[in-house]
N, CA and C atoms as a LAMMPS dump frame, in Angstrom:
ITEM: TIMESTEP
0
ITEM: NUMBER OF ATOMS
348
ITEM: BOX BOUNDS ff ff ff
-5.0000000000000000e+02 5.0000000000000000e+02
-5.0000000000000000e+02 5.0000000000000000e+02
-5.0000000000000000e+02 5.0000000000000000e+02
ITEM: ATOMS id mol type element x y z
1 1 1 N 0.855 -1.11 -0.058
2 1 2 C 0.023 0.146 -0.029
3 1 3 C 0.929 1.131 -0.081
4 2 1 N 0.622 2.238 -0.992
5 2 2 C 1.352 3.408 -0.939
6 2 3 C 0.937 4.228 0.004
7 3 1 N 1.68 4.725 0.912
8 3 2 C 1.534 5.665 2.14
9 3 3 C 2.67 6.607 2.389
10 4 1 N 2.131 7.65 2.887
11 4 2 C 3.359 8.599 3.455
12 4 3 C 2.938 8.927 4.774
13 5 1 N 3.756 9.036 5.664
14 5 2 C 3.545 9.174 7.095
15 5 3 C 4.328 10.347 7.638
16 6 1 N 3.938 11.272 8.014
17 6 2 C 4.642 12.66 8.596
18 6 3 C 4.645 12.41 10.177
19 7 1 N 5.657 13.127 10.729
20 7 2 C 5.956 13.213 12.19
21 7 3 C 6.804 14.358 12.43
22 8 1 N 6.854 14.801 13.638
23 8 2 C 7.941 15.794 14.278
24 8 3 C 7.174 17.057 14.424
25 9 1 N 6.002 17.304 14.284
26 9 2 C 5.371 18.525 14.534
27 9 3 C 5.122 18.721 16.084
28 10 1 N 4.852 19.898 16.423
29 10 2 C 4.591 20.26 17.85
30 10 3 C 4.49 21.689 18.121
31 11 1 N 4.358 22.235 19.353
32 11 2 C 4.392 23.424 19.665
33 11 3 C 5.685 23.903 19.939
34 12 1 N 6.148 25.098 19.281
35 12 2 C 7.415 25.753 19.484
36 12 3 C 7.242 27.382 19.635
37 13 1 N 8.071 27.877 20.513
38 13 2 C 8.126 29.248 20.676
39 13 3 C 8.581 30.021 19.17
40 14 1 N 8.081 31.262 19.097
41 14 2 C 8.791 31.979 17.91
42 14 3 C 10.227 32.077 17.955
43 15 1 N 10.957 31.962 16.903
44 15 2 C 12.386 31.689 16.734
45 15 3 C 12.771 30.467 17.018
46 16 1 N 11.986 29.476 17.312
47 16 2 C 12.275 28.056 17.48
48 16 3 C 12.626 27.342 16.29
49 17 1 N 12.922 25.983 16.297
50 17 2 C 13.183 25.163 15.242
51 17 3 C 12.269 23.682 15.468
52 18 1 N 12.105 23.224 14.306
53 18 2 C 11.523 21.762 14.351
54 18 3 C 12.163 20.912 13.125
55 19 1 N 12.151 19.796 13.216
56 19 2 C 12.171 18.968 11.849
57 19 3 C 11.343 17.951 11.759
58 20 1 N 10.676 18.215 10.688
59 20 2 C 9.566 17.345 10.152
60 20 3 C 10.182 16.179 9.354
61 21 1 N 9.559 14.933 9.495
62 21 2 C 9.845 13.874 8.74
63 21 3 C 8.739 13.199 8.135
64 22 1 N 9.046 12.595 6.87
65 22 2 C 7.995 11.876 6.237
66 22 3 C 8.55 10.581 5.831
67 23 1 N 7.876 9.582 6.202
68 23 2 C 8.446 8.216 5.613
69 23 3 C 7.597 7.682 4.472
70 24 1 N 8.174 7.115 3.539
71 24 2 C 7.437 6.602 2.371
72 24 3 C 7.344 5.03 2.417
73 25 1 N 6.229 4.56 1.893
74 25 2 C 5.994 3.303 1.813
75 25 3 C 5.107 2.751 0.58
76 26 1 N 5.797 1.675 -0.003
77 26 2 C 4.978 1.08 -0.953
78 26 3 C 5.193 1.602 -2.415
79 27 1 N 6.347 2.268 -2.702
80 27 2 C 6.5 2.791 -3.87
81 27 3 C 8.232 2.933 -4.04
82 28 1 N 8.602 3.141 -5.141
83 28 2 C 10.015 3.302 -5.363
84 28 3 C 10.517 4.683 -5.131
85 29 1 N 10.703 5.12 -3.829
86 29 2 C 10.804 6.386 -3.334
87 29 3 C 11.827 7.171 -4.081
88 30 1 N 13.124 6.343 -4.467
89 30 2 C 14.24 6.961 -5.01
90 30 3 C 14.013 7.588 -6.301
91 31 1 N 12.851 7.206 -7.176
92 31 2 C 12.443 7.448 -8.375
93 31 3 C 11.586 8.766 -8.276
94 32 1 N 11.164 9.295 -7.359
95 32 2 C 10.132 10.298 -7.365
96 32 3 C 10.676 11.549 -6.674
97 33 1 N 10.392 12.664 -7.201
98 33 2 C 10.512 14.016 -6.404
99 33 3 C 9.517 14.026 -5.205
100 34 1 N 9.952 14.675 -4.305
101 34 2 C 8.768 14.827 -3.005
102 34 3 C 8.635 16.298 -2.85
103 35 1 N 7.493 16.746 -2.229
104 35 2 C 7.188 17.9 -1.97
105 35 3 C 6.552 17.972 -0.403
106 36 1 N 6.769 19.38 0.088
107 36 2 C 5.942 19.565 1.356
108 36 3 C 5.083 20.605 0.966
109 37 1 N 3.947 20.621 1.765
110 37 2 C 2.861 21.617 1.846
111 37 3 C 2.499 22.003 3.063
112 38 1 N 1.562 23.097 3.361
113 38 2 C 1.035 23.365 4.561
114 38 3 C -0.287 24.034 4.303
115 39 1 N -0.966 23.867 5.31
116 39 2 C -2.254 24.643 5.499
117 39 3 C -2.661 25.055 6.789
118 40 1 N -2.842 26.389 6.71
119 40 2 C -2.997 27.326 7.944
120 40 3 C -4.466 27.214 8.146
121 41 1 N -4.844 27.402 9.33
122 41 2 C -6.583 27.601 9.533
123 41 3 C -7.189 28.697 8.809
124 42 1 N -8.132 28.302 8.089
125 42 2 C -8.989 29.081 7.264
126 42 3 C -8.275 29.518 5.962
127 43 1 N -7.189 28.816 5.586
128 43 2 C -6.527 29.167 4.374
129 43 3 C -6.323 27.989 3.335
130 44 1 N -6.001 28.328 2.226
131 44 2 C -5.717 27.097 1.31
132 44 3 C -4.394 26.465 1.474
133 45 1 N -4.431 25.233 1.113
134 45 2 C -3.067 24.58 1.306
135 45 3 C -2.066 25.232 0.247
136 46 1 N -0.91 25.306 0.795
137 46 2 C -0.012 26.022 -0.091
138 46 3 C 1.545 25.322 -0.184
139 47 1 N 2.184 25.358 -1.214
140 47 2 C 3.283 24.754 -1.665
141 47 3 C 4.363 25.434 -0.729
142 48 1 N 5.211 24.483 -0.165
143 48 2 C 6.236 24.885 0.818
144 48 3 C 7.695 24.747 0.3
145 49 1 N 7.916 23.487 -0.112
146 49 2 C 9.345 23.062 -0.688
147 49 3 C 9.275 21.639 -1.488
148 50 1 N 10.278 21.859 -2.551
149 50 2 C 10.34 20.495 -3.411
150 50 3 C 11.933 20.008 -3.554
151 51 1 N 11.814 18.592 -3.541
152 51 2 C 13.425 18.068 -3.984
153 51 3 C 13.236 17.003 -4.897
154 52 1 N 14.227 17.008 -5.876
155 52 2 C 14.106 15.98 -6.902
156 52 3 C 14.43 14.774 -6.415
157 53 1 N 14.184 13.764 -7.173
158 53 2 C 14.462 12.411 -6.566
159 53 3 C 15.787 11.844 -6.114
160 54 1 N 16.934 12.41 -6.688
161 54 2 C 18.12 12.296 -6.198
162 54 3 C 18.612 13.143 -5.069
163 55 1 N 17.837 14.294 -4.962
164 55 2 C 18.101 15.319 -3.843
165 55 3 C 18.973 16.372 -4.367
166 56 1 N 19.352 16.389 -5.789
167 56 2 C 20.249 17.53 -6.063
168 56 3 C 19.716 18.817 -6.352
169 57 1 N 18.457 18.905 -6.32
170 57 2 C 17.807 20.085 -6.797
171 57 3 C 16.687 20.413 -5.688
172 58 1 N 16.412 21.552 -5.185
173 58 2 C 15.384 22.037 -4.161
174 58 3 C 14.995 23.469 -4.751
175 59 1 N 13.669 23.519 -4.377
176 59 2 C 12.918 24.759 -4.599
177 59 3 C 12.037 25.028 -3.393
178 60 1 N 11.801 26.449 -3.179
179 60 2 C 11.155 26.847 -2.002
180 60 3 C 10.107 27.881 -2.426
181 61 1 N 9 27.99 -1.432
182 61 2 C 8.27 29.284 -1.388
183 61 3 C 8.941 30.219 -1.103
184 62 1 N 8.54 31.441 -1.602
185 62 2 C 9.268 32.716 -1.24
186 62 3 C 9.187 32.932 0.268
187 63 1 N 8.016 32.697 0.76
188 63 2 C 7.803 33.024 2.323
189 63 3 C 8.63 32.348 3.208
190 64 1 N 9.116 31.133 2.863
191 64 2 C 9.841 30.446 3.867
192 64 3 C 11.437 30.118 3.273
193 65 1 N 11.658 30.839 2.149
194 65 2 C 13.065 30.799 1.674
195 65 3 C 14.051 31.304 2.666
196 66 1 N 15.206 30.505 2.89
197 66 2 C 16.231 30.858 3.76
198 66 3 C 15.913 30.565 5.402
199 67 1 N 14.672 30.198 5.634
200 67 2 C 14.414 29.466 6.839
201 67 3 C 14.013 27.96 7.011
202 68 1 N 13.603 27.463 5.971
203 68 2 C 13.225 25.921 5.858
204 68 3 C 14.373 25.335 4.726
205 69 1 N 14.644 24.143 5.324
206 69 2 C 15.439 23.307 4.267
207 69 3 C 14.849 21.9 4.097
208 70 1 N 14.529 21.628 2.789
209 70 2 C 14.131 20.269 2.435
210 70 3 C 15.385 19.216 2.19
211 71 1 N 15.275 18.1 2.678
212 71 2 C 16.262 17.19 2.243
213 71 3 C 15.676 15.738 2.248
214 72 1 N 16.448 14.744 1.861
215 72 2 C 15.822 13.34 1.729
216 72 3 C 17.023 12.385 1.871
217 73 1 N 16.634 11.244 2.398
218 73 2 C 17.799 10.062 2.514
219 73 3 C 16.936 8.887 1.961
220 74 1 N 17.539 8.647 0.526
221 74 2 C 16.969 7.449 -0.191
222 74 3 C 17.132 6.18 0.439
223 75 1 N 18.326 6.064 1.275
224 75 2 C 18.5 4.712 1.991
225 75 3 C 17.35 4.311 2.921
226 76 1 N 16.76 5.5 3.386
227 76 2 C 15.8 5.343 4.461
228 76 3 C 14.406 5.451 3.933
229 77 1 N 14.103 5.896 2.894
230 77 2 C 12.884 6.247 2.13
231 77 3 C 12.222 7.442 3.04
232 78 1 N 12.985 8.518 3.474
233 78 2 C 12.73 9.477 4.138
234 78 3 C 12.866 10.955 3.507
235 79 1 N 11.972 11.787 3.769
236 79 2 C 12.143 13.23 3.388
237 79 3 C 11.854 14.074 4.485
238 80 1 N 12.604 15.117 4.556
239 80 2 C 12.75 15.977 5.778
240 80 3 C 12.363 17.474 5.562
241 81 1 N 11.839 18.031 6.466
242 81 2 C 11.854 19.569 6.252
243 81 3 C 12.306 20.182 7.679
244 82 1 N 13.399 20.796 7.627
245 82 2 C 14.067 21.695 8.603
246 82 3 C 13.396 22.868 8.698
247 83 1 N 12.735 23.195 9.813
248 83 2 C 12.122 24.574 9.94
249 83 3 C 12.922 25.49 11.113
250 84 1 N 13.376 26.587 10.618
251 84 2 C 14.2 27.471 11.644
252 84 3 C 13.556 28.76 11.589
253 85 1 N 13.855 29.585 12.632
254 85 2 C 13.371 30.834 12.762
255 85 3 C 11.995 31.038 12.707
256 86 1 N 11.203 30.142 13.404
257 86 2 C 9.64 29.959 13.137
258 86 3 C 9.007 31.29 13.729
259 87 1 N 7.855 31.665 12.905
260 87 2 C 7.039 32.717 13.143
261 87 3 C 5.552 32.185 13.517
262 88 1 N 4.809 33.076 14.154
263 88 2 C 3.386 32.538 14.304
264 88 3 C 2.671 32.246 12.94
265 89 1 N 3.09 32.898 12.008
266 89 2 C 2.367 32.55 10.445
267 89 3 C 2.734 31.158 9.877
268 90 1 N 3.764 30.64 10.616
269 90 2 C 4.251 29.23 10.156
270 90 3 C 3.315 28.175 10.577
271 91 1 N 2.248 28.474 11.532
272 91 2 C 1.505 27.607 12.207
273 91 3 C 0.445 27.202 11.065
274 92 1 N 0.536 25.797 10.978
275 92 2 C -0.246 25.12 9.874
276 92 3 C -0.289 23.542 10.347
277 93 1 N -0.915 22.91 9.508
278 93 2 C -0.752 21.378 9.322
279 93 3 C 0.173 21.282 8.117
280 94 1 N 1.299 20.448 8.321
281 94 2 C 2.174 20.263 7.254
282 94 3 C 2.183 18.912 6.614
283 95 1 N 2.184 18.632 5.261
284 95 2 C 1.991 17.531 4.574
285 95 3 C 3.043 17.391 3.679
286 96 1 N 3.411 16.028 3.408
287 96 2 C 4.317 15.614 2.265
288 96 3 C 3.451 15.103 1.377
289 97 1 N 3.878 15.111 0.111
290 97 2 C 3.184 14.795 -1.092
291 97 3 C 4.075 14.355 -2.206
292 98 1 N 3.589 13.061 -2.798
293 98 2 C 4.286 12.601 -4.22
294 98 3 C 3.211 12.927 -5.194
295 99 1 N 3.753 13.45 -6.275
296 99 2 C 2.761 13.77 -7.297
297 99 3 C 3.474 13.718 -8.59
298 100 1 N 3.771 12.479 -9.318
299 100 2 C 4.539 12.447 -10.496
300 100 3 C 4.093 11.184 -11.014
301 101 1 N 4.057 11.1 -12.424
302 101 2 C 3.77 10.158 -13.287
303 101 3 C 2.53 9.175 -12.936
304 102 1 N 1.55 9.758 -12.553
305 102 2 C 0.464 9.167 -12.144
306 102 3 C 0.275 8.697 -10.761
307 103 1 N 1.278 8.986 -9.975
308 103 2 C 1.327 8.605 -8.522
309 103 3 C 1.045 9.874 -7.788
310 104 1 N -0.101 10.008 -7.205
311 104 2 C -0.436 11.214 -6.183
312 104 3 C -1.063 10.648 -4.861
313 105 1 N -0.096 11.114 -3.883
314 105 2 C -0.469 10.61 -2.603
315 105 3 C -0.101 11.685 -1.499
316 106 1 N -0.968 11.992 -0.578
317 106 2 C -0.809 12.807 0.452
318 106 3 C -0.52 12.094 1.737
319 107 1 N 0.296 12.536 2.684
320 107 2 C 0.255 12.167 4.133
321 107 3 C -0.837 12.584 4.788
322 108 1 N -0.81 12.292 5.997
323 108 2 C -2.119 12.748 6.999
324 108 3 C -1.883 13.929 7.571
325 109 1 N -0.63 14.543 7.546
326 109 2 C -0.078 15.792 8.075
327 109 3 C 0.4 15.722 9.335
328 110 1 N 1.251 16.768 9.881
329 110 2 C 1.641 16.929 11.173
330 110 3 C 1.508 18.377 11.567
331 111 1 N 0.769 18.684 12.87
332 111 2 C 0.592 20.05 13.281
333 111 3 C 1.705 20.577 13.85
334 112 1 N 1.96 21.87 13.161
335 112 2 C 3.075 22.799 13.766
336 112 3 C 2.353 23.956 14.281
337 113 1 N 2.663 24.191 15.486
338 113 2 C 2.087 25.591 16.188
339 113 3 C 3.069 26.354 16.718
340 114 1 N 3.308 27.512 16.289
341 114 2 C 4.24 28.569 16.783
342 114 3 C 3.675 29.732 17.801
343 115 1 N 3.87 29.616 18.983
344 115 2 C 3.204 30.459 19.891
345 115 3 C 4.079 30.675 21.179
346 116 1 N 3.877 31.814 21.764
347 116 2 C 4.675 31.856 22.823
348 116 3 C 3.76 31.623 24.126
């Protein structure tokens, strides 16, 4: 069964850091680019970051550029999102997603709350 499972969310103070993880199951992970998205309360889901299948190229939304870093470990079938210098506007449910060559799967999401 194809599945993505996120973890690592939580409550963090402004200026803090978190590392989100996403485990991939049931497909040839190293063949697919991966993305992170987020959805804040009352807002549409938005793109956050992407990484190519080999990890050599990344791209980011302007709103988080320089603060978040996407990476992957193809030996572990994992993709990560390092969040730094968090601000309250980063509060959202964060999702990983695969969407290539007919394979479209979302994870269940992990909540990140930035608050003092």
